[in-house]
N, C-alpha and C positions, 0 to 999 in steps of 0.2 A: 504493500500500500504506500510505502514511502516514495515510490516513483510517481505516484499520482498526487502527492501532497500539494504541489504547485497548482495543478489543475483544480483540485478541490477548493483551494483558496480562491481561485478566480471564479469558480462556480457559485460559491456562497455569497459573492458580492451582489448577485441578483436575487436578493431575498424576496422581494415582492413577487416576481414572476415564479420563483420556486414555490412560494406558498400558494399562489393561485393555481399553478399546475397540479400540485398535490391535492388541493381542495376540490378542483373540478374533476380530477382523476378519480378521487374518492366518490364524488357525487355520481359520476358516470357509472362507476362499478357497482355501487350500492343500489342505484336506481335500476340497473339491469337485473340485479338479483331480485329487487322488489317487483319489477315488471313480470318476470317469469314466475315468481312465487305467486303473485296475484292471478296470473294466467292459470297456473295449476289448480289453485283454489277455486277459481271461477268454473273451470271444467268440472271439477268434482262436485261443486255445489249445484251446478246446472243439471247434473245427472239426476238429481232428486226433484226436478221440475218445480222449483219454488216460484212464487209470484215474482213478476218482473221487478217490482219495487225493491224486493229483497236483494236483487243483484245490482241495483243502480249504483250503490256506493262502491262496490268492487269494480264495476266498469269504469266509473269516474277515476278511481285510484289507478286503474290500469292505464288509462289515457294520460294521467298526470305523470306516471313513471316514464311512459314513452317520450313525452315531451322533455322532461328533465334529463333523460338519458341523452337524447339527441343534442340538446343545447349544451349540456356539460361536456360531452365528448368534443364538440366543436371548440368550446372554450379551452379545454385541456390542450388540444392540438395547437391552438393559437398561442397560448401563453408559454407552453413548453418549447415550441419552435422559436418564438421570439426570444426566450431566454437562451436557447441554443445559439442563435445567431449573435446575440450580444456577448455570450461567453466566448465564442470563436473570435469575435473582434477583440475582446480583452486579452485573449490568449495570444493573438498575433502581435498586438501592441506590446504586451509584456515580454514576449520572446524577442521582438525587435529591440526593445530597450536594453535587454541583456546582451544581444548579439552585436549591437552597433559599436560599443567600446572595444570589442574584440575583433571587429571587421578587418583591420589592416593585416592581421596575421592568420585569419581563420582559414583562408584557402591554402595555407601551407600545411594544414593538418587534415583537411577533408577534400576529397575529390568533388569536383563541381556537380556532377550528376547525383552523387549521393547526398550532397548538401541540399540540392534542389528538391530531391525526394523527401527529405526530412522537413524542409520548410513548408512544402506544399502538401505532400501526401499524408504525412503524420499529423499535421494540424487538421486536415480534413477528417482523418480517422477519429480524432478526438471529439468530433461533433456527436458521436454516438454515446459518449460517456454520460452526459446528462439524460438523454432520451432513453438509453437502454440499460444504464448501470446505476445512476444516482437515485432517481426518484421512483422507478417502478417497484422496487422492494418495499418502499414506504407505503405506496398505494395498496399493494397486495396485502400487506400485514393489516392495514386499517380496514379494508373491505372484508377480509376473512374473519378478523376478530369481531367485527360488528355482526356479520352473518352468523357466526358461532354463538354469539350472545343472544341473537334472535332465536336461533334453533333450540337453545337450552329450554325455552318456555314450552316447547312441544315434546322434545325427547333429549335427555342428557346423553343417551347412548349414541344417537346420530350426531350430536354435537361433538362428541369425542372422536367419532370417525372423521368428521370434517377437519378437526384439529390435526389428526394424524395425516390427513391428506395435505393440509397446509404445510406441515413439517416436511413431508416427502417431496411435494412439488416445488415448494418455495425454498427449501434449504438442502435436503439430503441429495436429491437428484442433481441440482446445480453444482453442489460441492463435489460430488463424484466426477462429474464431467469437467469441472475446473481442474481437478487433479489429473484427469486424463489429458486435458488440453496442455498442461505443463509437460506431461510425459511425451506428448507428440512433438513438443518443442517447435510449434508452428513458427515459421520464419517468413511469413508473407511480407512483412514490412521490410525485412532485410533483403529479401529477394527482389522486391520492387526497387529498392535502392541500388542493388547491383545491376538490375536491368537499365535503370536510368543512367548509371555510370557508363555501362558498356555502350549504350546508344549515343551518349554525348561524346565519348571518345571516338566512336566510329565516324560520327559526323565531323567533329573537329579535325580528326586525323586522316580524313578520307584521301586527301591529295598525297600525303606521305606514304600511306598504306598502298596506294595505287602505284606510286613510283617504285617502292621496294617490293612490290608484288606480294604483299602480306594481307591483302584485303580479304581473301577467301578465309584465311585463318581467323581474322577478327570477326567476320560474319558468322563463322561457326561458333565462336565464343558467345556472340549475341544471341544466336538461335538457341544455344544450350542454356543460357541464362533465362531466356524467355520461357523455355520449356520448364525450367525449375520453378519459375514464378507461377506458371499455369498449374503445375503439380501441387504447389503449396496451396493455391486457391481451391483446387479440387479437394484436397485433404480437409481444408477448413470448411468447405461447403458440406462434405459428407458428415463431418463431425457435428455441424449445426443441425442437419436433418436428423441425425441419430439422436441428438439431445432433445430436439423437438418431439420426435416420435416417442421417446421414453417418457417424457413429461406427459404427453397426451395419453399414453397407455395407463400411466399411474392414475391420472385424473378420471378416466373412464372406469377403471377398476374400482376406484373409490365410489363412483356413482352407482355401480352395480352393487357394491356392498351396502350402500344406503338403501337401495331398492329392496334388497333381500332382507336386511335387518328391519326396515320399516314394515314390510309385509309380515314378518314374524311378530313384530310388536303389535300390529293390528290384529293378528290371529290370536295373540295372547290377551288382547283387551287392554294393552298398555298404551295404545295410541289410537286416537280417533281416525278412522279410515279416510275421512274427508280431507285430512292434512297430508296423506301419503304422497299424492301427486305434487303437492306444493313443495314438500321436502326434497323430492327427487329432482324437480325443476331447479330448486335452489342449488343442489349439489352440481347439476350440469352447468349452471350459469356461473357460479362463483369461481369455478376453475378456469374460466376464460381469462380471469385476471392473473392466473399463473402462467399464461402463455409466454409473456415476455421473459419469465425466468428460465425458459427453455434455452434461450440464446444468451442469457446473462453471462455464462462462462466465456463464450466466444468474445463478446464485446468487452468484458472486463479484461481478459488477457490481451486483447488487441489494443485497448486503451492504455494498459500498463506498459506494453512494449513501445507503443507510439510515443508515450510521454517520456519513457526512458531514453529512446533514441533522440527525441527532440531536444530535451534539456541536457543531455550529455554534451551537446555542442557548446552550451554556454555554462557548463559547470565551473570552468575556471573563472576566477575573479580578476577583472581588469585592474590595472595599476590604479590605486585609489587616488582620486583628485583631492587637492587641498580643500579644507572646509571653507576657507575664504580665498579663492584663487586670485593670483595677482595677474593683472593685465599688462602686457608689454607696452612700452611707450611707442606710439605711432610716429612714423616719419623720421626715426633715428636708427642709424646702423648699430647693431648690438656687438658687444664683445662676448666671447664664448670661452668657458674654461671647463676642462675635464680634469677631475681630481680622483686619481686612484680608481678609475672606472673598470669594472669587470662585468662580463655578460656571458651567461651560459644558456644556450637554447635547450628547451625541454627535451629530454631523451638523449641528449648529447653528453659525452664524457669530457670532451675537449672544449675549453672556454673559447668563445668567439672573440672576446676582448679580455686582456689581462693587464690590470694595473696601468691603465692608460692615463698619462698626465699630458695635458695639451692646453696651450693658451693661444687664442686667436683674437688679436686686438680689433678694435672697432675699425671698420673700413679696410681690413687687411684682405688680401687675395691669397688664399691658401689652397694648395693642391695636395691631395692625398693619393699616394701611389703605392703599388705593391703587386705581388703576384695574385693571380685569381684565387679566391678563397682565403685571402690573408686577413680579412676583416674590415676592408675599406667601407663597403656599403653598410656594414653593421654599425660603424661609427655614426653614419647619418641616420640610421633607423633609431639608434639610442637618442640622438639629438632631437628627432621628431616625435619621440615618445611612442613610436610604433612597437618597439621592443623594450621591455622593462630591464633595467640594469640590476645586477645581482649585488654589487658592492660599489662604493664610491658615490660621487655626486657630480652633477653637471650644473653649471651656472650660466645664465644669460645676464650679462652685466653683473650685478651683485645679487641677483635673485636666483634661488635654487630652482632648477627646472621642475622639481616636484611640486612647487607652489604655483607654477604657471599653468593656466587653463590650456588644455591641449588644443581646443578649437581656436583659441586666440593665437596660440603658437603657429598653427597651420595658416591662419589668416594673415600672419605677418611674414610669411616666407614665400619666395618664388621657387617652387620645387619642380625639378625635371628628373624623373627616375629612369631606370633602365627600361622598364615596361610601363607605358602610359596608356590609359584606357581612352577609347574614343567611342562616342555614343552614336547610335543610328540617327541620322538626320542630315544636316548640312554642315559645310565648313563654318558658316556663321554660328550655328548652334554650338559647335564644339569650341569656338573661340570665346563666345559670350559668357561662358562659365568662369572666365578669369576674373572679371570684375563687373560691377554695376555701372550703367550709364555709358557704355562704350558705343561710339557711333560707327557707322559703316566705314567712314574715312579712317578711323583708328584701326579697324580690323584690316583694311586693305594695306595700310602702312606697315602693320606688323607682318603681314604676309610678304611684303616686299623685302623687309629686313632679313627674313629667313629664307630668301630666294624661292618663294612659292607664289610669285606674282602671277604665274600662269593659272592659278586657281581662281575661280569665281566664288564669291561668298555663298552662292546658291548651289554649288557643286555638292553632289550627294556623298555622304560618308556612310558606308555600310557598318553593320554590327561589328564591334571590335576593330574598326578601321581595316576591314579585310581588303578593300579596294585601294589601300594606300601601301606604298613601299615602306621598308624599314626606315629609310632616310627621310621620307616624307612625314612619317609619324613623329620622328624625333624633332624635325623642324617645326611641325605644328605644335608640339609640346613646348618648344622654346618660344614660339610666338605667344602662347598662353602666358608664360613667365614674363615676357617683355610687357605684355598688356597689363599684368597684375601690378607690376611696378613697386613692389615692396623693397625694403632695405636689407633683407637677408636672402642670399641666393644659395640654394642647396642643389647641386648639380651632380648627378650620378651617371657617369658615362653618357653625357648628353649627345655626343656626336659620333658614337661608335659605328653607326651605320652610314655615315656620309663620307664622301671623298675628301682628301686633304685640302684641296682648294676651297671647297665649300665650307669645310670645318674652320679654316682660317677666317673666312668672312663672318661666320656665325660668332666666333669668339670675339672678333672685333666689335660686332654689334652689342654683344653682351657686356663687354668690359667698358665700352663707351657709356652705356646706360648705367652700369654699376660702378662708375669711377669712384664714388664716395661710399659705396655699399660694402658690406661684409660678404665675401664669396667663399664658399667651400666647394671645391671641384674634385670629384673622384675621377681618375683617368688611368687607363692602362697604357696610354700613349705618353711618351716622355718628351716628344717634340713640342716646342712652343711653350715650355714652362720657364724659360729664362726670365720672364718679366714677373713671375709670381713673387709675392713678398716672402713666402716661406713654402717649403715642400716638406710634407710629412711622409716618411717611408714606413710602411706597416708590413710586418711579417709574422704570421702565426698569431695574430691578435695583439701583438706588441709593437710599440713604436721603437724602431731600431735606429732611425736617424731622423734628424730634422735640421733645416737650415735653408739658406738661399740656394739657387741653382749652382752658383759659383762655389759656394762653400762645400756643397756635397760633392761636386766634381773634384775639388781640390783634396778632399778627404780620401778619395779613391776607395770608398767603402761599398756598401750594398747598392746604393743608387748608381754609383759609377759603373759597377758591373752590369747592372740592368741597362744602362745607357749604351755601354759597349756592345752588349748582346743585340740591342735594337739596331745599332749601326750595322753590325755584321749581317743581320737578317735582311735589311733593306738596301744594302750596297751590293 
C-alpha cells in the first residue's frame, strides 16, 4: 500500500465528490435491493388476490425505488467520474512539480520511450484507482450491512448466510485472486514501457539501422516485445474473467442457499411464506454490488504497479533551494569561484570532479580544455546547478551558488550546450524563446551574425531540428545566446560542428558582444585560445594546469603536449 500513498493523498483532496459518490452509490445499491425486494413481495402478495387498494402502497414504493435507483446511479457516475478527472489532473500536476526540478538530468537515467510510457500510460492507468479500488468496497460494505440489518427482522439464519456471502464475495475471493495476481507477476505496465522504448528507438534510429543493415534485427526485437505485451494483456484478461466468474458463482450459490434455507424455514413454520420470494430477490440483487470486487485485485495490483513505476522516476530529491533565495544583480558581469568542489555521479565509483579550486574574475575570458571525459562539461553542469556537487562550494560574486535561485541563474546566462533542442515550428519561433520583445529586425540581424542569413524567419524547423545540419543547429543556438544578451556566457563546444573559417567568424561575433562579459568556453580545439585571459586544463576531474596561453606553452606541460599533438595531426 505504500506505493499508493501519494495517490491516496491526492484522492482524499476531493472530499466533496468522494462523499457524494459514496452517498449516491449507496442510494443506488440500496434502492435496487428495495426495488427487487418490493417486487418479490408484490408477486407473493398478489398471488392471494387481495383488493387493489391493499397493493397500492407497495406499487407506489416500487415506483419510488425505481426512480431513486435511476437518479442515484446517474449521480454516482457523474460525481465519481468528475472526481476521477480532477484526481488525474492533480496527479499530473503533482508529478510534474516533482519531475521539473529533476528534468535536466532525468533523460540520463531513463530511456525516452519508457519515460513517455510512465508519464502517459501509468497516469492513465491510475484513473481506475478511485473508480475500481477506492470507493467500491465502501459502497459494498454499506449496502450489504444495511441489507443484512433489514433481513434480520425476517430471518436471522438468512441474514447470517448473506453475511457469509459478503465475506466471501467482498473479501475472501478478492484476497485469493490478489495473491494469485502477485504470483502471476503481471508485467503489463513494464511490457508497455518496453514496447514504447523499442518503437521510439526504431523510429529515431531508422536511418542508422538502415545504413548498417540492422533494421531487420531491430524489427524482430519490436515484434517480440509487442508479442510479450499482447501475452501479458491476455494473461491479465483471463485472470479478470476467472475472478469475475468465481465471484458470480459464489454469489449465485449463496442465493441458492437462501432459497433452500428459506423454503425449509417456511416448511418448519419459522418464516412466513409471503416473504420467501422477497428474501430470494434480495439475495440476487444485493450481490450485484459485489461485482466490482471481482476485478478489484486486477485494478489494485495494476494501480500499485503504475504508481510504483511513476513515482520511482521522481523518488530522488532535487538539490534543495534556499529558503530565501538570492537574486543575481542584473546587467553586471559576475565573478565565479570554485572552492574544493567534488562531484560524483550516481552509480559511478570515479569522481567526475575532484577538489576543484578555480577563480574567474569579472569580465574574464576563460577556456576550459582537456581530453574527452576529463570533466570539462561537468564543471559547467555544476555551475548551472544541473548536477549537485558532493563537496565544496561555488560562489557567484560573494554569494554561494546554493543560495541562488536556479531559475534566476539560468535567466542571467547565455548558454550554448553540446546538444541544443529545437522545437517544431519556424526559425522565428525557435529564436523568440531567447528573450521578450524581440523584433523581426533583431532576429534577422542575429541570423546574419551567425552566417545563417540565407534562412527566412518563416522557414520550417522540424521536430528536434531534424531538417537542420549539425553546424546549422549550433549557429542557431549561438544566435539565441546573442539575442538573450546577458553578462554571463557558458559555452560548451559551441562550434564543434562548423568549419574553421566559420568558427573564427562566430567567435569574433561572440567576443565583440561579450567584450565586458564573463565567458566560460569549453573547447577540445586549442587553436584560437591565444587571446583568452586564462586557460584551465582539466584531466580526470582535476585541474592540472592553468594560466595564459603563453605561460602554458612556456611551461611545456600537459597543455603543451596537447598542442603539439594537435599540430602533428593537422600538419
